[in-house]
C-alpha positions in Angstrom: 64.8 57.2 -119.1 62.1 57.1 -116.5 60.7 53.8 -117.8 64.2 52.1 -117.7 64.7 53.4 -114.2 61.2 52.1 -113.2 62.3 49.0 -114.3 65.4 48.6 -112.7 63.8 49.5 -109.3 61.1 46.8 -110.0 63.8 44.6 -110.8 65.8 45.4 -107.7 63.1 45.8 -105.7 61.4 42.4 -106.4 64.9 40.3 -106.0 65.5 41.7 -102.6 62.0 40.9 -101.6 62.4 37.0 -103.1 65.8 37.0 -101.5 64.5 38.0 -98.0 61.1 35.5 -98.0 62.5 32.8 -99.7 61.7 30.4 -97.5 58.2 31.1 -97.5 57.4 31.6 -100.7 58.8 27.9 -101.9 57.4 26.0 -99.1 53.9 25.4 -97.2 53.2 25.6 -93.8 52.3 28.0 -90.9 54.7 31.1 -90.5 54.9 31.2 -86.6 58.0 32.6 -85.2 57.4 35.0 -81.9 54.2 37.2 -83.4 54.3 35.9 -86.6 51.9 33.4 -86.6 49.8 32.7 -90.1 47.6 29.9 -90.4 45.8 28.3 -92.8 42.6 30.6 -91.7 43.2 34.1 -90.5 40.4 34.9 -87.5 38.6 38.0 -87.9 39.8 40.5 -84.5 37.1 40.6 -82.2 38.5 44.1 -81.3 37.4 45.0 -84.3 34.0 44.9 -83.0 34.9 46.7 -79.9 34.0 43.3 -78.3 37.9 42.1 -76.8 39.7 41.1 -75.7 42.3 41.3 -78.7 43.5 44.9 -77.0 44.2 46.3 -79.7 46.5 43.5 -81.3 45.4 42.7 -85.4 43.5 46.1 -85.6 42.0 46.6 -87.8 43.5 45.6 -91.0 43.5 41.9 -90.0 39.7 42.2 -91.0 40.1 42.1 -94.8 43.0 39.8 -94.6 40.8 37.4 -92.6 37.9 37.7 -95.1 40.4 37.4 -98.3 41.9 33.8 -96.0 38.3 32.5 -96.0 38.2 32.4 -99.9 41.9 31.9 -101.1 43.1 30.2 -97.5 46.0 32.3 -94.9 49.0 30.7 -96.2 48.7 32.4 -99.6 46.8 35.2 -97.8 50.0 35.8 -95.4 52.7 35.1 -97.8 50.8 37.7 -100.4 50.5 40.2 -97.5 54.3 40.0 -96.8 55.5 40.3 -100.6 52.9 43.6 -100.6 54.5 45.2 -97.8 58.0 44.9 -98.5 57.8 45.8 -102.3 55.5 48.9 -101.2 58.1 49.8 -98.5 60.9 49.6 -101.8 58.9 51.2 -104.2 57.8 54.2 -102.1 61.3 54.8 -100.7 62.7 54.6 -104.7 59.9 57.0 -105.8 60.1 59.3 -102.5 63.8 59.6 -103.1 64.1 60.2 -106.7 61.7 63.0 -106.5 63.8 64.5 -103.7 67.1 64.2 -105.2 66.2 64.7 -109.1 65.3 69.0 -108.4 68.8 69.5 -107.8 70.5 66.3 -109.7 70.8 64.7 -113.0 68.0 61.8 -113.4 71.1 59.4 -113.9 72.4 60.6 -109.8 68.9 60.5 -108.7 67.4 57.2 -109.9 71.1 55.6 -108.8 70.5 57.3 -105.1 67.0 56.1 -105.3 67.9 52.5 -106.0 70.7 52.7 -102.8 67.8 53.9 -100.8 65.5 51.2 -101.2 68.1 49.0 -100.8 69.2 50.4 -97.9 65.9 50.6 -96.0 65.1 46.5 -97.0 68.4 45.2 -95.4 68.6 47.5 -92.9 68.2 45.7 -89.4 65.2 47.5 -88.0 63.3 45.6 -91.1 64.7 42.8 -91.1 64.1 42.3 -87.2 60.4 43.2 -87.5 60.1 40.6 -90.2 61.6 37.8 -88.2 59.7 38.3 -85.7 56.4 39.3 -87.1 55.8 42.9 -86.3 53.1 43.2 -89.1 52.1 46.6 -87.8 55.5 48.3 -87.9 56.7 47.0 -91.1 53.0 48.1 -92.4 53.6 51.7 -90.6 57.4 51.9 -92.3 55.9 50.8 -95.6 53.2 53.5 -95.3 55.7 56.5 -94.4 57.0 57.5 -97.9 54.4 58.0 -99.2 52.9 60.1 -96.0 56.3 62.1 -96.6 55.8 62.6 -100.4 52.3 64.0 -99.6 53.4 66.0 -97.3 55.8 67.3 -99.6 53.3 67.8 -102.4 50.5 69.2 -100.2 51.7 70.2 -97.2 48.3 71.9 -96.1 46.1 69.0 -96.9 48.6 66.1 -96.1 46.0 64.9 -93.2 42.9 64.4 -95.9 45.2 62.4 -98.8 44.9 59.1 -99.6 48.1 58.2 -97.8 46.4 59.4 -94.8 43.7 57.5 -95.1 46.0 54.2 -96.1 47.9 54.7 -92.7 44.9 54.7 -90.5 43.6 51.5 -91.8 46.8 50.0 -91.2 46.5 50.2 -87.0 48.0 52.8 -84.8 51.6 52.5 -85.4 50.8 54.0 -88.9 48.5 56.0 -87.2 51.1 57.7 -85.3 53.6 57.9 -87.9 50.9 59.7 -90.2 50.3 62.4 -86.7 54.2 62.9 -87.1 54.2 64.2 -90.7 50.9 65.8 -90.2 52.3 67.6 -87.1 55.1 68.5 -88.8 53.9 70.3 -91.9 50.6 72.1 -90.4 50.0 75.5 -90.6 49.2 77.0 -87.4 45.5 78.4 -88.8 44.9 75.0 -90.1 46.4 72.6 -86.8 43.0 72.0 -85.7 41.4 71.1 -89.1 44.6 68.7 -89.6 44.1 67.1 -86.4 40.3 66.5 -87.0 41.0 64.8 -90.1 43.5 63.0 -88.8 41.1 62.1 -85.7 38.6 60.9 -88.1 40.4 58.7 -90.4 42.1 56.6 -87.2 38.6 56.4 -85.6 39.1 52.9 -87.2 41.4 52.3 -84.7 40.6 54.9 -81.8 37.2 54.1 -81.3 37.4 50.1 -80.9 40.9 50.9 -78.2 39.0 53.5 -76.3 36.0 51.1 -75.7 38.0 48.1 -75.0 40.7 50.4 -72.8 36.9 51.3 -70.7 36.2 48.0 -69.9 39.7 47.7 -68.1 40.1 44.6 -66.4 43.5 44.5 -68.0 47.6 45.0 -66.3 50.5 45.5 -68.3 53.5 43.9 -68.2 56.5 46.5 -66.7 57.0 49.1 -69.2 61.0 49.0 -68.1 61.0 45.3 -70.0 60.4 47.0 -73.4 63.3 49.6 -73.4 65.6 49.7 -76.0 69.3 47.6 -75.2 72.6 48.5 -75.8 75.0 45.8 -74.8 78.3 48.4 -75.9 78.9 51.6 -76.0 78.7 51.5 -79.9 75.6 50.0 -79.8 74.1 53.5 -79.6 75.2 54.1 -82.7 73.4 51.0 -84.3 70.1 52.8 -83.4 70.5 54.6 -86.5 69.9 51.8 -88.4 67.3 49.7 -86.4 69.5 48.1 -83.5 68.8 48.1 -79.9 65.8 46.1 -79.7 65.0 45.2 -76.1 65.2 41.4 -76.4 68.6 41.3 -77.9 68.1 37.7 -78.6 65.4 38.6 -80.9 67.4 40.8 -83.3 68.7 39.3 -86.8 72.0 40.8 -86.8 73.6 40.2 -83.9 77.2 41.2 -82.8 79.4 43.6 -85.0 79.0 46.5 -83.1 82.0 48.2 -84.1 81.2 47.9 -87.9 77.3 48.4 -87.3 78.6 51.9 -85.3 80.7 52.8 -88.4 78.0 52.2 -91.0 75.9 54.3 -88.7 78.1 57.1 -88.6 78.5 57.1 -91.9 74.7 57.1 -92.4 75.1 60.6 -90.2 77.5 61.9 -91.9 76.1 61.3 -95.0 72.4 63.1 -94.0 74.6 66.0 -92.4 75.6 66.8 -96.3 72.0 65.8 -97.4 70.4 68.5 -94.3 71.8 71.5 -96.6 70.4 70.4 -99.9 67.0 69.6 -97.9 64.1 71.9 -98.4 62.8 73.9 -96.5 59.5 71.1 -95.9 61.8 68.3 -96.4 63.8 69.8 -93.1 60.3 70.1 -91.2 59.3 66.5 -92.0 62.7 65.1 -91.5 63.4 67.3 -88.6 60.1 66.5 -86.8 61.0 62.3 -87.7 64.1 62.2 -86.5 63.5 63.5 -83.3 60.7 61.7 -82.8 62.0 58.5 -84.1 65.2 58.1 -82.7 64.7 60.7 -79.3 61.9 58.9 -77.7 63.6 55.5 -77.8 66.8 57.2 -76.6 65.3 59.2 -74.1 63.5 55.7 -72.5 66.5 54.5 -71.8 67.9 57.3 -70.1 68.1 56.7 -66.0 66.7 59.8 -65.4 64.0 60.2 -67.8 62.9 55.9 -67.9 60.8 56.9 -65.3 59.0 59.6 -67.2 58.2 57.2 -70.2 57.2 54.4 -67.8 54.2 56.5 -66.5 53.3 57.7 -69.8 52.7 53.8 -70.9 51.2 52.8 -68.0 48.5 55.5 -69.1 45.8 54.6 -72.2 46.8 57.1 -74.1 50.6 56.2 -73.6 50.3 52.9 -74.2 50.9 52.3 -77.8 54.2 54.1 -76.7 55.4 50.9 -74.2 57.7 49.7 -76.8 59.3 53.0 -77.9 61.9 50.8 -80.4 58.9 50.6 -83.0 59.9 54.8 -83.8 63.1 53.8 -84.9 61.3 52.9 -88.1 60.2 56.7 -88.3 63.6 57.9 -88.2 65.1 55.3 -90.0 63.2 56.5 -93.5 63.8 59.9 -92.9 67.6 59.6 -92.4 67.3 57.3 -95.6 66.2 60.7 -97.3 68.5 62.4 -96.2 71.3 60.3 -96.6 70.5 59.9 -100.1 70.6 63.4 -100.5 73.4 63.9 -99.4 75.4 60.8 -101.5 73.7 62.8 -104.8 75.9 65.9 -103.1 78.7 63.9 -103.7 78.0 62.4 -107.0 77.6 66.1 -108.5 80.3 66.4 -110.9 82.3 69.6 -111.7 81.8 71.1 -108.5 84.0 74.3 -108.0 85.2 73.2 -104.8 87.3 70.8 -105.9 85.8 67.6 -105.0 87.8 64.6 -106.9 86.0 62.1 -108.7 86.5 59.1 -106.6 83.6 60.4 -104.6 81.0 59.1 -107.2 81.5 55.7 -105.7 79.6 56.5 -102.9 76.6 54.7 -103.9 78.5 51.5 -104.4 80.2 51.6 -100.9 76.7 52.1 -99.4 75.2 49.4 -101.8 77.8 47.3 -100.1 77.2 48.1 -96.4 73.8 47.0 -97.0 74.9 44.3 -98.5 77.0 43.2 -95.7 74.1 43.9 -93.5 71.8 41.8 -95.1 74.3 38.8 -95.6 74.9 38.7 -91.8 71.0 39.2 -91.1 69.9 36.5 -93.7 70.4 32.9 -92.2 68.4 34.0 -89.0 65.7 35.4 -91.0 65.3 32.4 -93.0 65.6 30.1 -90.3 62.6 31.8 -88.5 60.7 32.4 -92.0 61.0 28.6 -92.6 57.0 27.0 -92.6 56.1 24.9 -90.1 54.8 21.6 -90.7 50.9 21.3 -89.8 50.5 18.1 -87.8 48.1 16.1 -88.9 46.4 16.1 -85.5 46.1 19.9 -85.2 43.6 19.6 -88.5 41.5 16.4 -86.8 41.4 18.7 -83.7 40.4 21.7 -85.4 37.5 19.7 -87.8 36.2 18.3 -84.4 36.1 21.5 -82.7 34.3 22.7 -85.8 31.6 19.9 -86.0 30.8 20.5 -82.4 31.1 24.0 -81.7 31.9 25.4 -77.9 35.0 27.1 -75.7 38.3 25.7 -75.9 40.6 26.3 -73.3 44.2 26.6 -74.3 47.2 24.8 -71.9 49.3 25.6 -71.4 48.7 29.0 -69.7 51.0 31.2 -71.8 50.9 33.5 -74.3 53.9 32.0 -76.2 55.6 28.3 -76.2 58.3 26.7 -77.1 57.2 24.4 -80.5 59.3 21.6 -81.1 57.8 20.7 -84.5 60.4 20.8 -86.9 63.0 23.7 -85.6 62.3 24.9 -82.1 60.8 27.9 -82.3 59.3 30.5 -79.4 55.9 31.5 -80.8 52.4 33.1 -80.5 50.3 29.9 -79.0 48.7 29.0 -81.8 45.4 27.3 -80.6 43.8 30.7 -80.3 43.7 31.2 -84.0 43.7 26.9 -84.5 40.6 26.9 -82.9 38.8 30.1 -83.3 37.1 33.0 -81.1 35.8 30.9 -78.5 39.0 29.9 -77.3 40.2 31.0 -73.9 44.1 31.3 -73.9 46.2 33.2 -71.8 47.3 36.7 -72.6 50.5 36.6 -70.0 53.3 37.5 -72.0 55.3 35.7 -68.6 57.8 38.9 -68.7 57.6 39.7 -65.1 54.9 38.7 -62.4 51.3 37.8 -64.2 49.7 40.1 -66.1 46.0 40.0 -68.4 47.1 42.1 -71.2 43.5 41.3 -72.9 40.0 42.8 -71.9 38.9 39.5 -71.5 37.3 39.6 -67.9 37.4 35.7 -68.4 41.1 35.5 -67.8 41.6 34.9 -64.1 38.9 31.9 -64.6 40.5 30.8 -67.3 43.5 31.0 -65.1 42.5 29.5 -61.8 40.8 26.2 -64.5 44.5 26.1 -65.8 46.1 26.1 -62.6 43.5 22.9 -61.0 44.5 20.9 -64.3 47.7 21.1 -64.0 47.6 20.1 -60.7 45.7 17.0 -62.1 42.1 18.5 -60.6 39.1 19.2 -63.1 37.1 21.8 -61.9 34.1 20.3 -64.2 31.4 23.4 -62.1 34.3 26.0 -63.1 34.2 24.9 -66.8 30.9 24.3 -67.4 30.3 28.0 -66.3 32.7 29.0 -68.8 31.0 27.3 -71.1 34.3 25.1 -72.1 33.3 22.1 -74.1 36.6 21.5 -75.1 40.5 21.1 -73.7 43.4 21.5 -76.0 46.6 21.0 -74.8 50.0 21.6 -76.7 53.0 19.4 -75.7 55.1 21.9 -74.6 57.9 22.2 -72.1 55.7 22.9 -68.7 52.5 20.0 -70.2 54.5 17.5 -71.6 53.4 15.0 -68.9 49.8 16.5 -68.7 47.6 13.4 -68.4 43.6 14.2 -67.7 42.4 10.6 -68.4 42.3 9.9 -64.3 38.8 12.0 -64.4 36.1 10.6 -66.0 34.5 13.4 -66.7 36.7 14.3 -69.7 37.1 12.4 -72.8 40.5 12.3 -74.7 39.7 12.4 -78.2 43.1 13.0 -79.9 46.4 11.8 -78.7 49.5 13.0 -80.2 53.3 14.0 -80.1 52.1 17.4 -80.5 48.7 17.9 -79.6 46.4 16.1 -77.1 42.3 17.3 -77.1 39.5 16.3 -74.0 35.8 16.7 -74.6 34.5 18.1 -71.0 31.8 15.5 -69.7 28.0 15.3 -71.1 27.0 17.8 -68.4 24.9 20.4 -70.4 26.6 23.2 -71.7 25.0 26.8 -73.0 25.2 27.3 -76.6 28.8 28.9 -77.2 27.4 31.7 -80.1 30.2 32.6 -82.6 31.1 36.4 -82.1 28.6 37.3 -85.1 26.2 38.7 -85.1 25.9 39.5 -81.9 22.8 38.4 -80.7 22.0 36.1 -78.1 18.7 34.9 -77.5 16.3 33.0 -74.9 16.7 33.3 -71.3 19.4 30.6 -70.8 21.4 32.1 -73.6 25.1 32.8 -73.1 28.3 33.8 -75.0 31.8 33.7 -73.9 32.2 37.2 -75.1 33.8 39.2 -72.3 32.0 42.0 -70.6 31.4 45.2 -72.6 29.2 47.8 -73.2 25.9 47.9 -75.9 23.4 44.9 -74.4 20.0 46.0 -75.3 16.7 44.3 -75.8 16.5 42.2 -72.6 19.4 43.4 -71.6 22.4 40.9 -69.8 24.2 40.4 -67.1 27.7 39.7 -66.3 28.8 36.2 -64.5 31.2 35.9 -62.0 33.0 34.1 -64.7 33.3 36.7 -66.8 30.9 36.2 -69.3 27.0 37.4 -70.5 24.3 35.7 -69.7 21.5 37.2 -71.7 18.2 38.3 -70.4 16.1 37.5 -72.8 17.1 38.8 -76.7 20.7 41.0 -76.4 22.2 42.8 -79.2 25.5 43.9 -79.8 25.3 47.4 -81.0 29.1 48.7 -80.7 29.2 46.4 -84.1 27.2 48.7 -86.0 29.1 51.8 -84.7 32.4 50.1 -85.9 30.8 49.6 -89.6 29.6 52.9 -89.5 32.5 54.3 -88.7 34.4 52.2 -91.5 31.8 53.5 -93.7 32.0 57.0 -93.0 36.2 57.2 -93.5 35.5 55.3 -97.0 33.0 57.7 -98.3 34.8 60.7 -97.0 38.1 59.0 -98.8 36.0 58.5 -102.0 34.3 61.2 -102.3 37.7 63.9 -101.8 39.2 61.5 -104.5 36.3 62.0 -107.1 36.5 65.4 -106.2 40.3 65.5 -107.2 39.7 63.5 -110.3 36.6 66.3 -111.1 39.2 69.1 -111.0 40.1 71.3 -114.0 43.0 70.2 -115.9 45.0 73.1 -115.5 44.2 73.6 -111.2 45.8 69.8 -111.2 48.6 71.0 -113.0 49.3 73.7 -110.6 48.9 71.6 -107.7 51.3 68.4 -109.0 53.7 71.3 -110.3 56.4 70.1 -107.4 56.2 66.5 -108.7 56.8 67.2 -112.5 60.7 68.4 -110.9 61.2 64.7 -110.2 
């Protein structure tokens, strides 16, 4: 029975994953829509080295993805990552729900409700929206959450040191927040300090780089009020239960149908209320915390009286990850689905003395029908956004030319997001930074209000000044040379579609096409722009386009007015050593604990895992 249930779960989850990702799986090209940008080569984030300017972005799990893309290519790596993420979410939900319901229900009922839960999670508007706009760190956090809850149920006093907690830490700050909620929910008073210390150690892989980048300053963030949940109608509040209410309603995968969505949400709340009665004490504690924070924080941030408190918190270094509170809905969604499954299992239990009628056994069928409706409504939007972008030949040639003559690249237009009209028009994260590598100087302004610089890159002000001058058909050669700019890349999009820099004798247009123009800056000597490995600059005239940060020793270094570091002799970037040491310590501690658990006597292991056998 267990093998057939596992096979059925694999078939169901695999089919759903294939349906969701179908365009990306059958067509090659760049995956690009909003924050989803996966090109042939995935760049390693400089923030992983405490180096900036990626303030929290792509930290830290993009490092192994970048290494894998160098071997098998970014297109295959990105698609494999999406498949594994969704499959892990479905499989983890199935495993958790079957264990939770198997203690009080038959194996047949437990398997049915577990399959229903997996389908519901994967079809929820929260997942389809985040998938279609490329919020990968949020998807990873939701995928890790079932394993975290399961670890909290089986090992409540030791969940902070579990493999699930380590996995959540490596996946980034959103999953780190999710794991902190689970740990606080099950922590005993006498072990609370040890649990928090263990959590901090594992999450240091993103905490420490984030602290160093925050300490650099030179950042201004967009107004947190922009990112509060949006509810166009009163019914939309109930839609938050399944993931509606994203701050940009036009970005949601499932739009409209507010009344039907509210009815589905209200039904889930009712089933969850039934499931709460059957939940164990530990499960109530974990799901209670998750529901309170996952739904409570987004709702409070949208409340007129309390929104100012959220805005103040989101402007602080510690509260910055909560700037978009809607990402916490995934925390409540998984907890809600577990309770819903317990409620559905209760409805399906036959032979009850309270006279429950047989047709209650159709509850899983009704829930599967609602999940299918949610998927069908969102699928056209998801497929449109996941349709790969054909790579123009001019992009490939420009990448080859810049690689042959490395140097700083100024990316225009000066905007973090651009409207590409290659294939179907789409708003995407500016692809030039990924196309040309870490020396690219690009904007981090999302253009959601007054101009801001949402990165730790101290070159941003100089880059904005250079971009403004070029847009006015003036070429600030002195500033370009001081910035170490050797190339200027212009995407042919709205705002710069008519920009022509050939009027300057100091710029040579090497590529012109319908989507990209590439200019080489004049022959005036430019200090060599080193790639951010191995963080060593030699020579009295050596200069790097890395923004100012801590850790330069040896001959020392000084910051130039443009926000660059000029080395005085030999300088070594030490924070990179600290990052490697942090990763090594976390990895060694996890391996050691795993080996210790493997060496435990059989009797002890049986005692520890006794709750698992009930599922």
